[in-house]
N, C-alpha and C positions, 0 to 999 in steps of 0.2 A: 836417537831422539834428535830432533832439530833444535838448535840453540837459538837462532834468530833468522829473521827474514826482513830484508830492507828493499824498498822501492825508492830510488833516488834518481836525480838528474845527472847528466854527465859533468855538470859544474859542481856536483857535490851536495845539492839541496835534497834532503830527505823529505819525500812526499808522504810515505806511510812506512811504519815499521811494526814488527811484532817480535818480542823477546820472551823466551822461555826461561833462558838462563842468562845472567849478566855476561856480556862480552865486552871486552876492552875496546875502547874507540880506536886504539892504535891498529886494530885488525882491520877495521873497514877503511880507515885513513891510509894504511899501508897499501891496501888493495887499490884504491882510487890513484894513489900516487904512482905505484909501480905499473899499473896496466894503462891508465888513461892519461896520465900526465907525463911521466918519463918513458913510458912504453917499454919498460924493461921486459914485460911479459906480453908477447904478441897474442892478440885475441885468436886469430886463426879462424878457419871456417868450422862450422858444425859438421860433425861426422855422424852418420846414421848409427844409432846404438841399437835400436830394435824397431819393430813395426809401429810402436805407439809414440815414441818420443825421441827427440834428438839428443845426442850426448852433448852437453853444454860444456864450455871450457871450465877448467878447475884451476884455482889459485890457493896455494898453501901458505899460511902465515902462522908462525909459532905452532901451536898444537891444533889448529883449525884448518878445515878445507872449506873454501868458498867456491861454490858453483854459481855460475851467473849466466845471464842472457840479456839481450838489449833489444830496443826498438829505436833504430837510428834516425828515422824521420821525426820522431817525438823527443828524442834525446833522453830516453829512459834506460835505467839499468835495473835489473831484478837480481838480488843476490840471496842465496841460501847459505847460512853458516851452520856448520856441524863439526863434531869432533872427528879428527882424522882417523882415529881408531875404529870408528863405526863404519858400517857398509849400509847406507840407505839407498836401496835401489830404486825407490820412488822419487827421488829428488829431481831428476831430469823431468819427469812427468809433472811434478808440482810446478816447477819453474815454467814450463810451456803453457799449462792450464791458467796459472795466475796471470801470466803475460796477456793471454787472450782475454780473460775475463776483465782484468783492470782496464785495458785499453778500450774494450767494448763499452764498459760502464761510463767511463770518464774521458772518452775521446774529445768531447766538445770543450771541456775545461783545459784539457792538455794543449789544445791547439791554439788557445788564446796567447797572444804575445806576452812575454815576460811572466810566465806563470811560475810561481814559487810555492803556492799553497793550493792544494786540491781539497775541496770540501767533500769528504767521503766517509761512509761508515762501512769500511771494507772488512772489518773483523769477522762478521758472520760468514761472508763469502770465503775467506781464507780459511777459517776453521772447519767449514764444511768440506773443503777440498783435502785438508790434512787428514781429517777423520776418514774419509772415503778411501784415500790412497793407502793409509795405514792398514785399514781392514783388508784391502785387496792384497796387500803385500804379505799379510799374515796367512791368508788363505792359499796364496800361490807360492811355489818354491822360489828360491833365489835364482835370479838369472844374471849371468855375467860372473866374471872371476872375482874372488874376494882376495885383496891384497893385503895380507897382515903385515905389521911392521917387522923389519928385520930383527932376528934374534940370534946374536952371536954365540949363545950358549950351546954346548954340544948336546946330542940327544940324551934323554935321561935313560935310566935302567929300565923303565917300564916300556920304552920304545923297543929296547933290545929283546925284552921278554915277548913283546908282541910280534916282533920279527921271528922269534924262535917258534911261535905256535904253528901247528900244522895248517895247510891251506884248507879251504872249505872243500867238502866232497863234490866230486864231479858226477853229474847225472848220468845214469846208464852203466856205471862201473860197479862190479861186485865188491864186496867189502875186502876180500883178499887182494884183488887187483888194485883197489884203491890204495891199500896200504903199500903195495909194492910200487905204485906210482909216486907215492909221497916220499919214499926213501930214495931221494935222488943221489945221495953220495954215501949212504950207510951201507958199506959192503958186507957188514956182518949180518944184515937181515936177509935170511934165506927162505922167507915164507913163500911156498909155491903160489903161483897164480891160480885163482879158482876159475874153473871153466863154467860159463853160464848155462843154464838148462835151456836148451833150444825148444823145449816143448811149450814154454810160456813166454809171452812177450815181455820184454823188460820195460815195465812202467815206472817212470820216475816216482820217488817218494814225494810226500807233501813238502818236505824241507828243500827239495830240488826244484820246485816250480818257481815260476817267475814271481818275485816279491814286488808288492805295490806299496809305495810310501803312503803314509796317512794323508787323506785329503785328496787322493787321486782316484780317478775312476778307471776301471779296466776297459780299454777301448778296443783292444784286439779280440776278434772273435775266438781265436785259439787260446788266448790267455784267460778269457772268461769261462770258456769250457773246462780249462785245466783247473781253474780256481774253484769251480763248483763240484768237480768230481775228484778232488785231491784225495779224499779219504778211501777211494776204491783202489786197492792194490791189485797187483797183477794176477793174484790167485783167487780173488773174491768174485768168481763168476756167478754164484747164486745172488750175491748182493748186487752185482751190476745188473742182473736181470730185473731186479725190484726197482732199481733207480731208473733204468732206461726201459720203458715199456715197449712192447712189440710193435712193429709198424702196422701190422694187420689188425691191431686193436681198433675198434670203432667206438667213438664216444656216444653214450646213450643220450638221446634227446631229453630235454628237461622242460616241463610244462608248468606254467605259473597260473595261480588263481587270481581272483579279483583283488585280493589283499596283498598281492606281491609276494606270496609265499609258494614254494615249490611243493606240489602234491606228491612228488616222488623224490626220495632221497637216494641219489646214486653214489653217495659216498665221496664225491668230488667236492673239495673245498674251494669256494669262490671268493670269500672274504679273507684276504691275506693281511688285513690291517692289524690283527692281533697275534699273528703267528710269530714264533721266535726264529730268527734266522739261524741256519746251521753255523755252528762255530768256525767251520772250515771255510765258509763262503766269505767273500770280500764285501763288507757292508758299505753301502753307499753313504758318505758323510752327510748328505742332505736328508736322508730318510732316518729320522730318530723318532722313537716312541714318545719320548718326553717333550713336552712343548717348551721352547726356548723362552727366556725372559723377553719381555716387550718393553722397549723404551718409549713410553707414551709421549714424552717430550718432543719426540721426532715427528709425531702426527698431529699434536695439538698442545694447548696450553690450559692450565686451569686458572679461572678468574678468582677474584677475592671472594665472590659468593660461593665459590666451590664448583661451579659449572665447568665441565670440560668442553672446550671450544675447539673445533677443528682448525688446522691451518688452511690457508688459502694457497694460491701459487707461491711456494716458498722459495728460499734461496737455493736449496738443492736442485729444484726443477729449473730454476732460471740459469744456474750454472751449467746444468746439462744441456739446456737449449743453446746457450752461447757456444759451448764447446762443440755441439753438433753442427751449428751453422758454420763454425770455423773449418770443419773437415771438408766443406764444399768450396773453400776458397783456393784460388790457383797458388801452388806452393812457392812460386818465385815472383810473386807480385809484391814488391816492397811497399807499395802504397796501402795495401790491405793488411799488413802485418798479421796475417793469419786469421783475420776476421772478415766474413762476408759483408760487403757493403750493401746498404738497403736496395731492394729491388726497384725502388722508386727512383733511383738515380737513372736507370735506363728509360723510365717512363717519362721523367722530367726532360730528358734529352730530346723527346719528340717536340718540345716547345722551342728548340734552339732556332727554328726558321721563323718563329713569330717575332717580329721586330718590336723593340720597346716603343711604348706610347701608343700601341694599337689597342682598340677595343675588341675584345675576343668575341667571336661569333661561333655558332654551331659548327660551321665548316671548319674553323680552326681546331676545334675540340674533337672532331670525329676520330682522327687517328689516335690522339692520346686516350680517349675514352676506351678504345679497343684495347690499349695496352693496359689500362687499369683493370678492365673486366677480365682480361687473361690472367693478371696477377692475383685477383680474388679467386678465380677458378682453380688456380694452382695451389690455393690455400685451402682447398676443399670446400669452398662456399658454393652452394647450389646456384645455377645459372639465374634462377628467378630472383634470388636475393642479390647477386652480383649486379644484375641489370638495374634493380631498384637503387642500389647504392650509386651506381654510375650516373643515374638520372639526378639523384640529389646533388652529386658533386658538379654535374653540368649546369644545373640550375644556379649554383652559386658563382660559377665561372663566367657564364654568359653575361656580357656587358661589362666585365671588369677591364680596366685600362692597364695594360702591362707596363711595368716600370723596367724590369730586367728579368733575366732568367730565374734568379733566385726568388724573386717575389711570386712568380707563377708556382714554383715548386713548393713554397710555403703555403700558399692557398689550397694546393691539392692536398698536402698532408694534413692541414688543419680541418679541411672539410671532411675527408674521409675518416679521419680520427673521430670527429664528432658524430658522425653518422653511425659508426660502428659502436661507439660508447652509448649512444642513445638506444641502439637495438638491445644491447646486452644488459643494461641497467635495469633492474627490477623495478616494477611499479607497485608491488605489494610487499608486505613484510615477509622476510624469510626466517624468522625467529621460530624455528621448529621446537626448541626446548621450551620456549614460553607458551607456545600453543598446547604442548602436551600438558604442562603444569596447570594451565587454566581449565583443563578438562578432567585430568586424573587426579589432581590434588585433593586430599581429604577435605580441604576447606571449600571446595567447589560445591555449589548448590546441588547440581545433578551429577555427582561423581559417577564416572563410568570409564572404561578403558578407551584410550585414544587409538583409532584404527587407521592404519597406513596400508595401502594396497600397492603392490609393485606389478606393472604390466609392461608388455613389449613384444616384439616379434621374436622369433626363434633364434636362440644362440647369441643374444646380446649380452647375456650375463646377469639375468635377473635374480637367480638364487644367490650368486656370489655377491652382488651388490646389496641384496637384502641382509646377507650375513655381515657385510661391512657396516651397514647402517645399524644393525643389531649391536654390534661391538661398540660402536659410538654411543648408543643409548645406554648400554650396560655400564659404560664409564661414567655416566651420569646418574648411576644408581637406580635406574628404572627397571622394573620387573616386567619381563617380555614374554609373550606367548606367540610363538611362530606357528602359523596355520599353514599346513601343506595342502593347498588347493589346486595343485597341478596333478590331477588324477589321470592324466593321459600319457605323458612321456615316461617311458620306462626308465627307472632309476631316479626319478625326480624325488620321490619320498625318501629314498636311501640317501640321496645327496644332502637333503635338508636334515636328515638324521645325524650324518657326520658332522655337519656344521653345528648343529645344536650340542652335540656331544663335546666338540672342541670349545665351544663358547662357554659351556657349562664348567668345564675344567679351568678355563681362564678366569671365569667369574669367582670360582672358589678360591683359586690361588691369589687373585689380586683383590678379594674382598669387594666385588662389584655386585651389581644387581643379579637377580636370578633369571634364568631362561628355561623355557619348557617348549616341547614340540607337540602340537595337536595334529593327529593324523587319523585318517579313516581309510587308508589304502587307496586302491585304484578303481576306476570304473564308476565312481560316484559322482553325484551332481555337485559341482564345485561351489555354486551359490549356496546350497544348503549347508555344506561343510563350513563355509565362512560364517554363515549365520550362527551355527552352533558354536563355532569357536569364539565368536564375540560374547555369546551368552555364558559360555563356560568361563571366559576371562573375567566377566563381571562378577560372577559367583565366586571365583577364587581370588578377586582383588588384584588382577594384573593391571599394570599402568598402560601398557602399549600392546596391540595386537598387530603383528607384522604378517600380512597375507601374501603368500606366493601364488602366482596364477600361471597357467599354462601359456606357452608361447603360441602366437597365432600370426598368420600372414595378414597384413593390413588390407590386402585386396580381396580376401575371402569373406564375403558377406555373411555366410552362415556362421563362421566362427566369431566374427566381430559382433553379430547380433546378440550373443549370449552375455556380453558385457553389461548390457543394460539391466538384465535380471540380477547379474552379480552385484552391480551398484545398488539396486533396490533392496536386496537381501542383507548385504554386509554393511551398508550405510557408512562407507569410509570417510574419515575426516580429511584424509590426504589421498590422492591418487597420483602416484609417481610413475612416470614412464621412463624405462631405460632405453636410451638411445646409444648407438654405437658410433664412436668417433670415425671409424673406418667406412661407414656406409656411403658417404657421398651424397649425390643429388636426390637419391631416393628417400632421404631423411625428411624432406618436405611432405611427401605423400604419407609417410608413416606417421609423422606428427599430427597432421590433419585428420587422418582416419581415426586415430585413437582418441583425439580430442573431441570428436563428434559421436563416439560410439556409446556413450553412457546415458543417453536419453536427454530429454529436455531439461535444461537448467543445471546440467552437471557436466563439468569439464575436468580436464587435467589440472593438477595444481603444481606440477613441477617436473623438471627433467633430471635424470641422473645420466650423465654422459660417460660410458664406460670405455675402457681401453685407450684413454688419453695418452698413456705412456708409449703407445706404439706409433704415433703419427708425428711426433716432434712439434714443429710450429705449424702444421697443417690442421689446425683445429677449427676449420671453417664450419663443421657440422653444428657447432654451438649457434653460430649466426643463423644458419639456415633454419633450424627448428624453432628458435625463438622468433625469427622474423615471420615464419609462417603461421604461428599461433598466438604470439604475444605472451607465451607461458615462460616463466624464468627458469634458469638453470639452478637447482639447489646444490648438487654435489657432482664432483668429477671422480671418476675411478682411475688411479694412476698406477695400479700394480695388482698383485695377486695375493697380498696379505690382508688380514682383517683391518690393519690400520691404514691401508692405502686408499683413503678417500679424502677428498679435499673440498673446500668451498671455492667458489669462483671469484677470482680477482679480475674485475673488469679491465683495469688499467693495464695489467700485465698481459692479459689475453690480446688486447687491442694492439699493444706494442709488438707482440709476437706475430700477429697477423699483418702488421704493417712492415715487418722486417723483410 
């Protein structure tokens, strides 16, 4: 357990500290005196400890160990204090990460002359890192040697008893031979060696196979094979034939009807989700039948009114972004202290040839504008949106009289930040919970279910994000009906069936709203199924209907034309399009095609941008889709769990795009 963490200057001023257990001031004071004032303990150079973190110098005082790292150009020292008896393998990683995050967040304040106070709310950033590293340390085995304190006491009697115990059996030896092998100095043992039967192969017993520690996967092909066939002994030829089918056997074809049910049963099980694994097989720790507890506070917060509100771009995401950027920095550049400097430093350098006091013209801005456009393209912003943004910046710069290099740089940053903020800031209300209550509440004059339809191209994650949205609404105690209107893709109904089953179990366990699946199988008209689902939801008093639709190419006129009929039959209150953060420039065409596919007077109501956790700071797809349609972003998908959905924080997103 970590006792204390201090961030201080080389002159001894404490900028920030966190104490879990009271630590005497003499420990920190002795550390500063011995290391930095009297230099009794030389800092030395960092030595690589592993692939992820550098081994930081250690200082021992009384019963504590202090590990520390520094940033010389800013005069900062980061110190972690813990009991010397403990072995905390993640302390080096914590020091490195906290140094990167703290410097990135408060660099401007730290560079001011005579800084003795830093106005910061760093507790949440620090706690997130501690929790994350502790969890990763619990899941992974200890790396590195453990150095216990010296114990002068002689070995106990239990140790001698343990030494007298016979060694473990050796694979491949017969019992008699094993016994003779173990009797290394016992001359009285005259047991003859047993001759193995050459007519049978000597297969190791289950206890002789490779053992796997809990929490580890079997990666070797030979080990996996041995683990799954451990119960087959060398003499069980009949059982071996049952376990290992003949190579000449041909699998019988299976045919499916319109409802997704096989018309012939060939006796082969395809659904392994409910089967019990063989007791001799090594179970994957990630695959468990029981759902693990969910920490709802990690995904959102409850208001005083009892509403569950999703978090936006939170501290965890920002920490990961800062650390990810730091990995791109040059390792031996002392000016960057492990943090990537803004890409606009290089762009602003294009103005170095512009003399002060000159009025900027289009000719002066031609080369810098190309640099800004390239920066935006690297952030995954479509060229059309990037060109429009550059044109806006150019309009503000033309005619500006330059004072010095810094003034031009500030104008660029301010102008581009304002343009990005204007694009991403919604112009309509995004209060989805309020909209649902106004329609589905019993106090409403025309009470009816609130209908939300999810659309998008193939493979963007419509069903997955529908399930995330369903879990969010269930936490607000709404009763949901999920309508399976993807009657084309094989497995679409089964996928929603699994999601509905999981959500139902979560709802019952957490005392949330209820959820039910409405399905009619495959090959049916999706618009009619949606209409019937809405009627059924009204009859059974459901609050919300979530309609899943088939994926379709945005440039296929035949597939897109059916959306107009779908909108007329289902009459959705919200049509949300799932866009993929990885898609790039094609996002503009996709957004425009879907926005115009629902008939006259009906447009998209919002975007759900999926897979945002895979692109880092290159989230330009948000800008591209909003710029092309004017439709706001409601949610961001940031993972593969039901709680991995966030709302958009415009400022954080703009800062990320400007980095």
